[in-house]
mmCIF file as Biopython writes it, N, C-alpha, C and O atoms, coordinates in Angstrom:
data_model
#
loop_
_atom_site.group_PDB
_atom_site.id
_atom_site.type_symbol
_atom_site.label_atom_id
_atom_site.label_alt_id
_atom_site.label_comp_id
_atom_site.label_asym_id
_atom_site.label_entity_id
_atom_site.label_seq_id
_atom_site.pdbx_PDB_ins_code
_atom_site.Cartn_x
_atom_site.Cartn_y
_atom_site.Cartn_z
_atom_site.occupancy
_atom_site.B_iso_or_equiv
_atom_site.auth_seq_id
_atom_site.auth_asym_id
_atom_site.pdbx_PDB_model_num
ATOM 1   N N  . UNK A ? 1  ? -12.596 25.736 21.997  1.0 0.0 1  A 1 
ATOM 2   C CA . UNK A ? 1  ? -11.902 24.545 21.975  1.0 0.0 1  A 1 
ATOM 3   C C  . UNK A ? 1  ? -10.824 24.502 20.394  1.0 0.0 1  A 1 
ATOM 4   O O  . UNK A ? 1  ? -10.962 24.471 19.171  1.0 0.0 1  A 1 
ATOM 5   N N  . UNK A ? 2  ? -9.550  24.530 21.625  1.0 0.0 2  A 1 
ATOM 6   C CA . UNK A ? 2  ? -8.814  24.400 19.823  1.0 0.0 2  A 1 
ATOM 7   C C  . UNK A ? 2  ? -8.460  22.983 19.589  1.0 0.0 2  A 1 
ATOM 8   O O  . UNK A ? 2  ? -8.232  22.166 20.481  1.0 0.0 2  A 1 
ATOM 9   N N  . UNK A ? 3  ? -8.424  22.695 17.958  1.0 0.0 3  A 1 
ATOM 10  C CA . UNK A ? 3  ? -8.140  21.151 17.415  1.0 0.0 3  A 1 
ATOM 11  C C  . UNK A ? 3  ? -6.953  20.740 17.769  1.0 0.0 3  A 1 
ATOM 12  O O  . UNK A ? 3  ? -6.092  21.549 17.422  1.0 0.0 3  A 1 
ATOM 13  N N  . UNK A ? 4  ? -6.554  19.852 18.297  1.0 0.0 4  A 1 
ATOM 14  C CA . UNK A ? 4  ? -5.365  19.622 18.074  1.0 0.0 4  A 1 
ATOM 15  C C  . UNK A ? 4  ? -4.132  19.628 16.483  1.0 0.0 4  A 1 
ATOM 16  O O  . UNK A ? 4  ? -4.886  19.485 15.521  1.0 0.0 4  A 1 
ATOM 17  N N  . UNK A ? 5  ? -3.146  19.699 16.136  1.0 0.0 5  A 1 
ATOM 18  C CA . UNK A ? 5  ? -2.832  19.302 15.493  1.0 0.0 5  A 1 
ATOM 19  C C  . UNK A ? 5  ? -2.307  18.531 15.307  1.0 0.0 5  A 1 
ATOM 20  O O  . UNK A ? 5  ? -1.342  18.333 16.046  1.0 0.0 5  A 1 
ATOM 21  N N  . UNK A ? 6  ? -2.624  17.432 14.031  1.0 0.0 6  A 1 
ATOM 22  C CA . UNK A ? 6  ? -2.229  16.478 13.717  1.0 0.0 6  A 1 
ATOM 23  C C  . UNK A ? 6  ? -1.056  16.126 12.812  1.0 0.0 6  A 1 
ATOM 24  O O  . UNK A ? 6  ? -1.380  16.134 11.625  1.0 0.0 6  A 1 
ATOM 25  N N  . UNK A ? 7  ? 0.232   15.816 13.049  1.0 0.0 7  A 1 
ATOM 26  C CA . UNK A ? 7  ? 1.411   15.499 11.943  1.0 0.0 7  A 1 
ATOM 27  C C  . UNK A ? 7  ? 0.892   14.701 10.442  1.0 0.0 7  A 1 
ATOM 28  O O  . UNK A ? 7  ? 0.614   13.502 10.419  1.0 0.0 7  A 1 
ATOM 29  N N  . UNK A ? 8  ? 0.823   15.610 9.209   1.0 0.0 8  A 1 
ATOM 30  C CA . UNK A ? 8  ? 0.442   15.018 8.002   1.0 0.0 8  A 1 
ATOM 31  C C  . UNK A ? 8  ? 0.611   13.704 7.909   1.0 0.0 8  A 1 
ATOM 32  O O  . UNK A ? 8  ? -0.300  13.101 7.343   1.0 0.0 8  A 1 
ATOM 33  N N  . UNK A ? 9  ? 1.601   13.023 8.338   1.0 0.0 9  A 1 
ATOM 34  C CA . UNK A ? 9  ? 2.003   11.108 8.067   1.0 0.0 9  A 1 
ATOM 35  C C  . UNK A ? 9  ? 0.805   10.867 8.861   1.0 0.0 9  A 1 
ATOM 36  O O  . UNK A ? 9  ? 0.051   10.060 8.316   1.0 0.0 9  A 1 
ATOM 37  N N  . UNK A ? 10 ? 0.166   11.574 10.616  1.0 0.0 10 A 1 
ATOM 38  C CA . UNK A ? 10 ? -0.306  10.389 11.063  1.0 0.0 10 A 1 
ATOM 39  C C  . UNK A ? 10 ? -2.022  11.003 10.611  1.0 0.0 10 A 1 
ATOM 40  O O  . UNK A ? 10 ? -2.934  10.192 10.774  1.0 0.0 10 A 1 
ATOM 41  N N  . UNK A ? 11 ? -2.317  12.167 10.160  1.0 0.0 11 A 1 
ATOM 42  C CA . UNK A ? 11 ? -3.608  12.033 9.988   1.0 0.0 11 A 1 
ATOM 43  C C  . UNK A ? 11 ? -4.237  11.527 8.791   1.0 0.0 11 A 1 
ATOM 44  O O  . UNK A ? 11 ? -3.595  11.616 7.744   1.0 0.0 11 A 1 
ATOM 45  N N  . UNK A ? 12 ? -5.704  10.870 8.770   1.0 0.0 12 A 1 
ATOM 46  C CA . UNK A ? 12 ? -6.290  10.448 7.713   1.0 0.0 12 A 1 
ATOM 47  C C  . UNK A ? 12 ? -6.280  11.057 6.491   1.0 0.0 12 A 1 
ATOM 48  O O  . UNK A ? 12 ? -5.770  10.606 5.465   1.0 0.0 12 A 1 
ATOM 49  N N  . UNK A ? 13 ? -6.978  12.309 6.653   1.0 0.0 13 A 1 
ATOM 50  C CA . UNK A ? 13 ? -7.740  13.384 5.974   1.0 0.0 13 A 1 
ATOM 51  C C  . UNK A ? 13 ? -6.515  14.267 5.872   1.0 0.0 13 A 1 
ATOM 52  O O  . UNK A ? 13 ? -6.000  14.839 6.833   1.0 0.0 13 A 1 
ATOM 53  N N  . UNK A ? 14 ? -6.078  14.329 4.560   1.0 0.0 14 A 1 
ATOM 54  C CA . UNK A ? 14 ? -5.096  15.840 4.334   1.0 0.0 14 A 1 
ATOM 55  C C  . UNK A ? 14 ? -5.900  17.554 4.018   1.0 0.0 14 A 1 
ATOM 56  O O  . UNK A ? 14 ? -7.099  17.791 3.873   1.0 0.0 14 A 1 
ATOM 57  N N  . UNK A ? 15 ? -5.259  18.085 4.003   1.0 0.0 15 A 1 
ATOM 58  C CA . UNK A ? 15 ? -5.605  19.754 3.085   1.0 0.0 15 A 1 
ATOM 59  C C  . UNK A ? 15 ? -4.571  19.639 2.404   1.0 0.0 15 A 1 
ATOM 60  O O  . UNK A ? 15 ? -3.716  18.757 2.484   1.0 0.0 15 A 1 
ATOM 61  N N  . UNK A ? 16 ? -4.624  20.701 1.577   1.0 0.0 16 A 1 
ATOM 62  C CA . UNK A ? 16 ? -3.455  21.046 0.889   1.0 0.0 16 A 1 
ATOM 63  C C  . UNK A ? 16 ? -2.527  21.065 1.225   1.0 0.0 16 A 1 
ATOM 64  O O  . UNK A ? 16 ? -1.638  20.340 0.778   1.0 0.0 16 A 1 
ATOM 65  N N  . UNK A ? 17 ? -2.326  22.189 2.456   1.0 0.0 17 A 1 
ATOM 66  C CA . UNK A ? 17 ? -1.183  22.824 3.080   1.0 0.0 17 A 1 
ATOM 67  C C  . UNK A ? 17 ? 0.104   21.501 3.685   1.0 0.0 17 A 1 
ATOM 68  O O  . UNK A ? 17 ? 1.333   21.451 3.728   1.0 0.0 17 A 1 
ATOM 69  N N  . UNK A ? 18 ? -1.276  20.386 4.152   1.0 0.0 18 A 1 
ATOM 70  C CA . UNK A ? 18 ? -0.330  19.744 4.771   1.0 0.0 18 A 1 
ATOM 71  C C  . UNK A ? 18 ? 0.114   18.886 3.889   1.0 0.0 18 A 1 
ATOM 72  O O  . UNK A ? 18 ? 1.289   18.528 3.972   1.0 0.0 18 A 1 
ATOM 73  N N  . UNK A ? 19 ? -0.904  18.269 2.644   1.0 0.0 19 A 1 
ATOM 74  C CA . UNK A ? 19 ? -0.179  17.338 1.453   1.0 0.0 19 A 1 
ATOM 75  C C  . UNK A ? 19 ? 0.883   18.065 1.520   1.0 0.0 19 A 1 
ATOM 76  O O  . UNK A ? 19 ? 1.716   17.380 2.113   1.0 0.0 19 A 1 
ATOM 77  N N  . UNK A ? 20 ? 1.413   19.258 1.197   1.0 0.0 20 A 1 
ATOM 78  C CA . UNK A ? 20 ? 2.158   19.886 0.691   1.0 0.0 20 A 1 
ATOM 79  C C  . UNK A ? 20 ? 3.829   20.169 1.840   1.0 0.0 20 A 1 
ATOM 80  O O  . UNK A ? 20 ? 5.027   20.438 1.760   1.0 0.0 20 A 1 
ATOM 81  N N  . UNK A ? 21 ? 3.162   19.980 2.433   1.0 0.0 21 A 1 
ATOM 82  C CA . UNK A ? 21 ? 4.443   19.758 3.790   1.0 0.0 21 A 1 
ATOM 83  C C  . UNK A ? 21 ? 4.800   18.325 3.601   1.0 0.0 21 A 1 
ATOM 84  O O  . UNK A ? 21 ? 5.961   17.985 3.829   1.0 0.0 21 A 1 
ATOM 85  N N  . UNK A ? 22 ? 3.952   17.484 3.222   1.0 0.0 22 A 1 
ATOM 86  C CA . UNK A ? 22 ? 4.496   15.829 4.199   1.0 0.0 22 A 1 
ATOM 87  C C  . UNK A ? 22 ? 5.040   15.483 2.616   1.0 0.0 22 A 1 
ATOM 88  O O  . UNK A ? 22 ? 5.884   14.588 2.633   1.0 0.0 22 A 1 
ATOM 89  N N  . UNK A ? 23 ? 4.689   16.079 1.065   1.0 0.0 23 A 1 
ATOM 90  C CA . UNK A ? 23 ? 5.410   15.760 -0.031  1.0 0.0 23 A 1 
ATOM 91  C C  . UNK A ? 23 ? 6.626   16.454 -0.059  1.0 0.0 23 A 1 
ATOM 92  O O  . UNK A ? 23 ? 7.619   16.042 -0.658  1.0 0.0 23 A 1 
ATOM 93  N N  . UNK A ? 24 ? 6.549   17.845 0.787   1.0 0.0 24 A 1 
ATOM 94  C CA . UNK A ? 24 ? 7.737   19.020 0.578   1.0 0.0 24 A 1 
ATOM 95  C C  . UNK A ? 24 ? 8.064   19.474 -1.312  1.0 0.0 24 A 1 
ATOM 96  O O  . UNK A ? 24 ? 8.991   19.558 -2.117  1.0 0.0 24 A 1 
ATOM 97  N N  . UNK A ? 25 ? 6.336   19.683 -1.197  1.0 0.0 25 A 1 
ATOM 98  C CA . UNK A ? 25 ? 6.352   20.199 -2.647  1.0 0.0 25 A 1 
ATOM 99  C C  . UNK A ? 25 ? 5.942   21.537 -2.709  1.0 0.0 25 A 1 
ATOM 100 O O  . UNK A ? 25 ? 6.253   22.257 -1.760  1.0 0.0 25 A 1 
ATOM 101 N N  . UNK A ? 26 ? 5.139   22.134 -3.881  1.0 0.0 26 A 1 
ATOM 102 C CA . UNK A ? 26 ? 4.816   23.785 -3.888  1.0 0.0 26 A 1 
ATOM 103 C C  . UNK A ? 26 ? 3.733   23.374 -3.663  1.0 0.0 26 A 1 
ATOM 104 O O  . UNK A ? 26 ? 3.660   22.154 -3.516  1.0 0.0 26 A 1 
ATOM 105 N N  . UNK A ? 27 ? 2.373   24.234 -3.533  1.0 0.0 27 A 1 
ATOM 106 C CA . UNK A ? 27 ? 0.829   23.648 -3.436  1.0 0.0 27 A 1 
ATOM 107 C C  . UNK A ? 27 ? 0.364   23.786 -4.914  1.0 0.0 27 A 1 
ATOM 108 O O  . UNK A ? 27 ? -0.565  23.167 -5.431  1.0 0.0 27 A 1 
ATOM 109 N N  . UNK A ? 28 ? 1.527   25.108 -5.760  1.0 0.0 28 A 1 
ATOM 110 C CA . UNK A ? 28 ? 1.200   24.760 -7.349  1.0 0.0 28 A 1 
ATOM 111 C C  . UNK A ? 28 ? 1.247   23.559 -8.084  1.0 0.0 28 A 1 
ATOM 112 O O  . UNK A ? 28 ? 0.276   23.164 -8.729  1.0 0.0 28 A 1 
ATOM 113 N N  . UNK A ? 29 ? 2.517   22.842 -8.012  1.0 0.0 29 A 1 
ATOM 114 C CA . UNK A ? 29 ? 2.491   21.548 -8.322  1.0 0.0 29 A 1 
ATOM 115 C C  . UNK A ? 29 ? 1.364   20.975 -8.080  1.0 0.0 29 A 1 
ATOM 116 O O  . UNK A ? 29 ? 0.869   20.553 -9.126  1.0 0.0 29 A 1 
ATOM 117 N N  . UNK A ? 30 ? 0.562   20.713 -6.913  1.0 0.0 30 A 1 
ATOM 118 C CA . UNK A ? 30 ? -0.508  19.795 -6.192  1.0 0.0 30 A 1 
ATOM 119 C C  . UNK A ? 30 ? -1.552  20.159 -6.696  1.0 0.0 30 A 1 
ATOM 120 O O  . UNK A ? 30 ? -2.485  19.359 -6.760  1.0 0.0 30 A 1 
ATOM 121 N N  . UNK A ? 31 ? -1.692  21.552 -7.225  1.0 0.0 31 A 1 
ATOM 122 C CA . UNK A ? 31 ? -3.314  21.899 -7.956  1.0 0.0 31 A 1 
ATOM 123 C C  . UNK A ? 31 ? -2.625  21.384 -9.432  1.0 0.0 31 A 1 
ATOM 124 O O  . UNK A ? 31 ? -3.519  21.328 -10.276 1.0 0.0 31 A 1 
ATOM 125 N N  . UNK A ? 32 ? -1.958  21.186 -9.712  1.0 0.0 32 A 1 
ATOM 126 C CA . UNK A ? 32 ? -1.707  20.535 -10.795 1.0 0.0 32 A 1 
ATOM 127 C C  . UNK A ? 32 ? -1.910  19.803 -11.829 1.0 0.0 32 A 1 
ATOM 128 O O  . UNK A ? 32 ? -2.131  19.846 -13.039 1.0 0.0 32 A 1 
ATOM 129 N N  . UNK A ? 33 ? -1.671  18.699 -10.424 1.0 0.0 33 A 1 
ATOM 130 C CA . UNK A ? 33 ? -1.519  17.279 -10.743 1.0 0.0 33 A 1 
ATOM 131 C C  . UNK A ? 33 ? -2.975  17.103 -10.136 1.0 0.0 33 A 1 
ATOM 132 O O  . UNK A ? 33 ? -3.637  16.075 -10.276 1.0 0.0 33 A 1 
ATOM 133 N N  . UNK A ? 34 ? -3.355  18.126 -9.509  1.0 0.0 34 A 1 
ATOM 134 C CA . UNK A ? 34 ? -5.191  17.667 -9.690  1.0 0.0 34 A 1 
ATOM 135 C C  . UNK A ? 34 ? -5.908  17.907 -10.674 1.0 0.0 34 A 1 
ATOM 136 O O  . UNK A ? 34 ? -6.916  17.284 -11.004 1.0 0.0 34 A 1 
ATOM 137 N N  . UNK A ? 35 ? -5.253  19.171 -11.402 1.0 0.0 35 A 1 
ATOM 138 C CA . UNK A ? 35 ? -6.179  19.280 -12.824 1.0 0.0 35 A 1 
ATOM 139 C C  . UNK A ? 35 ? -5.953  18.517 -13.854 1.0 0.0 35 A 1 
ATOM 140 O O  . UNK A ? 35 ? -6.742  18.512 -14.798 1.0 0.0 35 A 1 
ATOM 141 N N  . UNK A ? 36 ? -4.770  17.702 -13.840 1.0 0.0 36 A 1 
ATOM 142 C CA . UNK A ? 36 ? -4.036  16.499 -15.032 1.0 0.0 36 A 1 
ATOM 143 C C  . UNK A ? 36 ? -4.816  15.418 -14.472 1.0 0.0 36 A 1 
ATOM 144 O O  . UNK A ? 36 ? -4.602  14.287 -14.908 1.0 0.0 36 A 1 
ATOM 145 N N  . UNK A ? 37 ? -5.710  15.597 -13.550 1.0 0.0 37 A 1 
ATOM 146 C CA . UNK A ? 37 ? -6.015  14.137 -13.240 1.0 0.0 37 A 1 
ATOM 147 C C  . UNK A ? 37 ? -5.235  12.766 -12.535 1.0 0.0 37 A 1 
ATOM 148 O O  . UNK A ? 37 ? -5.554  11.591 -12.351 1.0 0.0 37 A 1 
ATOM 149 N N  . UNK A ? 38 ? -4.282  13.438 -12.311 1.0 0.0 38 A 1 
ATOM 150 C CA . UNK A ? 38 ? -2.903  12.394 -11.774 1.0 0.0 38 A 1 
ATOM 151 C C  . UNK A ? 38 ? -3.210  12.315 -10.349 1.0 0.0 38 A 1 
ATOM 152 O O  . UNK A ? 38 ? -3.286  11.193 -9.848  1.0 0.0 38 A 1 
ATOM 153 N N  . UNK A ? 39 ? -3.403  13.389 -9.601  1.0 0.0 39 A 1 
ATOM 154 C CA . UNK A ? 39 ? -3.408  12.869 -7.797  1.0 0.0 39 A 1 
ATOM 155 C C  . UNK A ? 39 ? -4.971  12.824 -7.413  1.0 0.0 39 A 1 
ATOM 156 O O  . UNK A ? 39 ? -5.709  13.805 -7.503  1.0 0.0 39 A 1 
ATOM 157 N N  . UNK A ? 40 ? -5.416  11.409 -6.923  1.0 0.0 40 A 1 
ATOM 158 C CA . UNK A ? 40 ? -6.485  11.773 -6.052  1.0 0.0 40 A 1 
ATOM 159 C C  . UNK A ? 40 ? -6.485  12.678 -5.114  1.0 0.0 40 A 1 
ATOM 160 O O  . UNK A ? 40 ? -5.481  13.027 -4.492  1.0 0.0 40 A 1 
ATOM 161 N N  . UNK A ? 41 ? -8.014  13.265 -4.900  1.0 0.0 41 A 1 
ATOM 162 C CA . UNK A ? 41 ? -8.700  13.717 -3.775  1.0 0.0 41 A 1 
ATOM 163 C C  . UNK A ? 41 ? -9.966  14.108 -3.673  1.0 0.0 41 A 1 
ATOM 164 O O  . UNK A ? 41 ? -10.704 13.164 -3.956  1.0 0.0 41 A 1 
ATOM 165 N N  . UNK A ? 42 ? -10.308 14.672 -3.511  1.0 0.0 42 A 1 
ATOM 166 C CA . UNK A ? 42 ? -11.648 15.255 -3.413  1.0 0.0 42 A 1 
ATOM 167 C C  . UNK A ? 42 ? -11.913 16.849 -2.842  1.0 0.0 42 A 1 
ATOM 168 O O  . UNK A ? 42 ? -11.016 17.393 -2.198  1.0 0.0 42 A 1 
ATOM 169 N N  . UNK A ? 43 ? -13.016 17.462 -3.077  1.0 0.0 43 A 1 
ATOM 170 C CA . UNK A ? 43 ? -13.328 18.756 -2.614  1.0 0.0 43 A 1 
ATOM 171 C C  . UNK A ? 43 ? -14.503 18.838 -1.786  1.0 0.0 43 A 1 
ATOM 172 O O  . UNK A ? 43 ? -15.567 18.649 -2.377  1.0 0.0 43 A 1 
ATOM 173 N N  . UNK A ? 44 ? -14.558 19.098 -0.444  1.0 0.0 44 A 1 
ATOM 174 C CA . UNK A ? 44 ? -15.642 19.378 0.960   1.0 0.0 44 A 1 
ATOM 175 C C  . UNK A ? 44 ? -16.203 20.819 0.742   1.0 0.0 44 A 1 
ATOM 176 O O  . UNK A ? 44 ? -15.919 21.518 1.715   1.0 0.0 44 A 1 
ATOM 177 N N  . UNK A ? 45 ? -16.732 21.328 0.020   1.0 0.0 45 A 1 
ATOM 178 C CA . UNK A ? 45 ? -17.198 22.417 -0.129  1.0 0.0 45 A 1 
ATOM 179 C C  . UNK A ? 45 ? -16.479 22.995 -1.581  1.0 0.0 45 A 1 
ATOM 180 O O  . UNK A ? 45 ? -16.891 22.688 -2.700  1.0 0.0 45 A 1 
ATOM 181 N N  . UNK A ? 46 ? -15.286 23.920 -1.302  1.0 0.0 46 A 1 
ATOM 182 C CA . UNK A ? 46 ? -14.494 24.237 -2.105  1.0 0.0 46 A 1 
ATOM 183 C C  . UNK A ? 46 ? -12.899 24.280 -1.742  1.0 0.0 46 A 1 
ATOM 184 O O  . UNK A ? 46 ? -11.985 24.921 -2.262  1.0 0.0 46 A 1 
ATOM 185 N N  . UNK A ? 47 ? -12.916 23.238 -0.518  1.0 0.0 47 A 1 
ATOM 186 C CA . UNK A ? 47 ? -11.749 23.235 -0.088  1.0 0.0 47 A 1 
ATOM 187 C C  . UNK A ? 47 ? -11.345 21.128 -0.173  1.0 0.0 47 A 1 
ATOM 188 O O  . UNK A ? 47 ? -11.823 20.081 0.261   1.0 0.0 47 A 1 
ATOM 189 N N  . UNK A ? 48 ? -10.163 21.613 -1.049  1.0 0.0 48 A 1 
ATOM 190 C CA . UNK A ? 48 ? -9.461  20.154 -1.308  1.0 0.0 48 A 1 
ATOM 191 C C  . UNK A ? 48 ? -8.770  19.684 -0.227  1.0 0.0 48 A 1 
ATOM 192 O O  . UNK A ? 48 ? -7.989  20.252 0.537   1.0 0.0 48 A 1 
ATOM 193 N N  . UNK A ? 49 ? -9.315  18.164 -0.295  1.0 0.0 49 A 1 
ATOM 194 C CA . UNK A ? 49 ? -9.107  17.480 0.786   1.0 0.0 49 A 1 
ATOM 195 C C  . UNK A ? 49 ? -8.330  16.624 -0.004  1.0 0.0 49 A 1 
ATOM 196 O O  . UNK A ? 49 ? -8.114  16.963 -1.168  1.0 0.0 49 A 1 
ATOM 197 N N  . UNK A ? 50 ? -7.660  15.084 0.625   1.0 0.0 50 A 1 
ATOM 198 C CA . UNK A ? 50 ? -6.646  13.901 0.520   1.0 0.0 50 A 1 
ATOM 199 C C  . UNK A ? 50 ? -6.869  12.702 1.448   1.0 0.0 50 A 1 
ATOM 200 O O  . UNK A ? 50 ? -6.722  12.775 2.668   1.0 0.0 50 A 1 
ATOM 201 N N  . UNK A ? 51 ? -7.187  11.731 0.874   1.0 0.0 51 A 1 
ATOM 202 C CA . UNK A ? 51 ? -7.144  10.267 1.879   1.0 0.0 51 A 1 
ATOM 203 C C  . UNK A ? 51 ? -5.566  10.014 1.776   1.0 0.0 51 A 1 
ATOM 204 O O  . UNK A ? 51 ? -4.969  10.005 0.700   1.0 0.0 51 A 1 
ATOM 205 N N  . UNK A ? 52 ? -4.936  9.800  3.072   1.0 0.0 52 A 1 
ATOM 206 C CA . UNK A ? 52 ? -3.708  9.298  3.089   1.0 0.0 52 A 1 
ATOM 207 C C  . UNK A ? 52 ? -3.863  8.291  2.529   1.0 0.0 52 A 1 
ATOM 208 O O  . UNK A ? 52 ? -2.721  8.080  2.120   1.0 0.0 52 A 1 
ATOM 209 N N  . UNK A ? 53 ? -4.388  7.577  2.236   1.0 0.0 53 A 1 
ATOM 210 C CA . UNK A ? 53 ? -3.918  5.950  1.936   1.0 0.0 53 A 1 
ATOM 211 C C  . UNK A ? 53 ? -3.789  5.929  0.041   1.0 0.0 53 A 1 
ATOM 212 O O  . UNK A ? 53 ? -3.021  5.365  -0.738  1.0 0.0 53 A 1 
ATOM 213 N N  . UNK A ? 54 ? -5.080  6.937  -0.142  1.0 0.0 54 A 1 
ATOM 214 C CA . UNK A ? 54 ? -4.569  7.132  -1.713  1.0 0.0 54 A 1 
ATOM 215 C C  . UNK A ? 54 ? -3.993  7.763  -2.085  1.0 0.0 54 A 1 
ATOM 216 O O  . UNK A ? 54 ? -3.971  7.833  -3.314  1.0 0.0 54 A 1 
ATOM 217 N N  . UNK A ? 55 ? -3.114  8.676  -1.281  1.0 0.0 55 A 1 
ATOM 218 C CA . UNK A ? 55 ? -1.870  9.173  -1.828  1.0 0.0 55 A 1 
ATOM 219 C C  . UNK A ? 55 ? -1.064  8.500  -1.885  1.0 0.0 55 A 1 
ATOM 220 O O  . UNK A ? 55 ? -0.185  8.587  -2.743  1.0 0.0 55 A 1 
ATOM 221 N N  . UNK A ? 56 ? -1.118  7.400  -0.773  1.0 0.0 56 A 1 
ATOM 222 C CA . UNK A ? 56 ? 0.462   6.530  -0.254  1.0 0.0 56 A 1 
ATOM 223 C C  . UNK A ? 56 ? 0.382   5.896  -1.477  1.0 0.0 56 A 1 
ATOM 224 O O  . UNK A ? 56 ? 1.285   6.211  -2.252  1.0 0.0 56 A 1 
ATOM 225 N N  . UNK A ? 57 ? -0.631  4.893  -1.989  1.0 0.0 57 A 1 
ATOM 226 C CA . UNK A ? 57 ? -1.289  4.415  -3.146  1.0 0.0 57 A 1 
ATOM 227 C C  . UNK A ? 57 ? -0.483  4.985  -4.246  1.0 0.0 57 A 1 
ATOM 228 O O  . UNK A ? 57 ? 0.572   4.484  -4.635  1.0 0.0 57 A 1 
ATOM 229 N N  . UNK A ? 58 ? -1.128  6.259  -4.824  1.0 0.0 58 A 1 
ATOM 230 C CA . UNK A ? 58 ? -0.744  7.088  -5.735  1.0 0.0 58 A 1 
ATOM 231 C C  . UNK A ? 58 ? 0.679   7.151  -5.929  1.0 0.0 58 A 1 
ATOM 232 O O  . UNK A ? 58 ? 1.189   7.223  -7.046  1.0 0.0 58 A 1 
ATOM 233 N N  . UNK A ? 59 ? 1.530   7.118  -4.504  1.0 0.0 59 A 1 
ATOM 234 C CA . UNK A ? 59 ? 2.787   6.885  -4.376  1.0 0.0 59 A 1 
ATOM 235 C C  . UNK A ? 59 ? 3.911   6.381  -4.548  1.0 0.0 59 A 1 
ATOM 236 O O  . UNK A ? 59 ? 5.028   6.791  -4.864  1.0 0.0 59 A 1 
ATOM 237 N N  . UNK A ? 60 ? 3.200   4.925  -4.157  1.0 0.0 60 A 1 
ATOM 238 C CA . UNK A ? 60 ? 3.729   3.815  -4.884  1.0 0.0 60 A 1 
ATOM 239 C C  . UNK A ? 60 ? 3.728   3.179  -6.398  1.0 0.0 60 A 1 
ATOM 240 O O  . UNK A ? 60 ? 4.656   2.655  -7.015  1.0 0.0 60 A 1 
ATOM 241 N N  . UNK A ? 61 ? 2.172   3.438  -6.836  1.0 0.0 61 A 1 
ATOM 242 C CA . UNK A ? 61 ? 2.171   3.081  -8.270  1.0 0.0 61 A 1 
ATOM 243 C C  . UNK A ? 61 ? 2.976   4.510  -9.224  1.0 0.0 61 A 1 
ATOM 244 O O  . UNK A ? 61 ? 3.193   4.467  -10.435 1.0 0.0 61 A 1 
ATOM 245 N N  . UNK A ? 62 ? 3.317   5.707  -8.302  1.0 0.0 62 A 1 
ATOM 246 C CA . UNK A ? 62 ? 4.157   6.707  -9.318  1.0 0.0 62 A 1 
ATOM 247 C C  . UNK A ? 62 ? 5.759   6.164  -9.354  1.0 0.0 62 A 1 
ATOM 248 O O  . UNK A ? 62 ? 6.460   6.333  -10.351 1.0 0.0 62 A 1 
ATOM 249 N N  . UNK A ? 63 ? 6.395   5.273  -7.739  1.0 0.0 63 A 1 
ATOM 250 C CA . UNK A ? 63 ? 7.265   4.797  -7.567  1.0 0.0 63 A 1 
ATOM 251 C C  . UNK A ? 63 ? 7.775   3.859  -8.534  1.0 0.0 63 A 1 
ATOM 252 O O  . UNK A ? 63 ? 8.954   3.637  -8.807  1.0 0.0 63 A 1 
ATOM 253 N N  . UNK A ? 64 ? 6.851   3.395  -8.962  1.0 0.0 64 A 1 
ATOM 254 C CA . UNK A ? 64 ? 7.111   1.975  -9.949  1.0 0.0 64 A 1 
ATOM 255 C C  . UNK A ? 64 ? 7.215   2.118  -10.918 1.0 0.0 64 A 1 
ATOM 256 O O  . UNK A ? 64 ? 7.754   1.176  -11.500 1.0 0.0 64 A 1 
ATOM 257 N N  . UNK A ? 65 ? 6.730   3.557  -11.954 1.0 0.0 65 A 1 
ATOM 258 C CA . UNK A ? 65 ? 6.367   3.653  -12.996 1.0 0.0 65 A 1 
ATOM 259 C C  . UNK A ? 65 ? 7.522   3.985  -13.790 1.0 0.0 65 A 1 
ATOM 260 O O  . UNK A ? 65 ? 8.157   4.892  -13.253 1.0 0.0 65 A 1 
ATOM 261 N N  . UNK A ? 66 ? 7.976   3.625  -14.761 1.0 0.0 66 A 1 
ATOM 262 C CA . UNK A ? 66 ? 8.514   3.195  -15.868 1.0 0.0 66 A 1 
ATOM 263 C C  . UNK A ? 66 ? 9.182   4.907  -16.175 1.0 0.0 66 A 1 
ATOM 264 O O  . UNK A ? 66 ? 8.270   5.683  -15.894 1.0 0.0 66 A 1 
ATOM 265 N N  . UNK A ? 67 ? 10.365  5.648  -16.618 1.0 0.0 67 A 1 
ATOM 266 C CA . UNK A ? 67 ? 10.459  7.291  -16.728 1.0 0.0 67 A 1 
ATOM 267 C C  . UNK A ? 67 ? 10.630  6.875  -18.273 1.0 0.0 67 A 1 
ATOM 268 O O  . UNK A ? 67 ? 11.457  6.034  -18.626 1.0 0.0 67 A 1 
ATOM 269 N N  . UNK A ? 68 ? 10.021  7.348  -18.900 1.0 0.0 68 A 1 
ATOM 270 C CA . UNK A ? 68 ? 9.715   8.155  -20.743 1.0 0.0 68 A 1 
ATOM 271 C C  . UNK A ? 68 ? 10.767  7.337  -21.236 1.0 0.0 68 A 1 
ATOM 272 O O  . UNK A ? 68 ? 11.123  6.591  -20.324 1.0 0.0 68 A 1 
ATOM 273 N N  . UNK A ? 69 ? 11.382  7.156  -22.207 1.0 0.0 69 A 1 
ATOM 274 C CA . UNK A ? 69 ? 12.332  6.385  -22.929 1.0 0.0 69 A 1 
ATOM 275 C C  . UNK A ? 69 ? 12.819  7.797  -23.963 1.0 0.0 69 A 1 
ATOM 276 O O  . UNK A ? 69 ? 12.027  8.395  -24.692 1.0 0.0 69 A 1 
ATOM 277 N N  . UNK A ? 70 ? 14.342  8.146  -23.809 1.0 0.0 70 A 1 
ATOM 278 C CA . UNK A ? 70 ? 14.054  9.072  -24.871 1.0 0.0 70 A 1 
ATOM 279 C C  . UNK A ? 70 ? 15.344  9.010  -25.796 1.0 0.0 70 A 1 
ATOM 280 O O  . UNK A ? 70 ? 15.409  9.703  -26.811 1.0 0.0 70 A 1 
#
């Protein structure tokens, strides 16, 4: 049986590849954000997963953050 492919914007749980596609960034950027504790995610065995609603909330918070002043 073949599992149907769900577009990242419709999936509730995303893989790192799906998240990278949805955010249009490199997987290495996502791993860097995870390591810094800035991106919400969890592991299933050794594989990272991301709750879409958590990522949307994170994006809202990031969009409201003020840039550092120089």
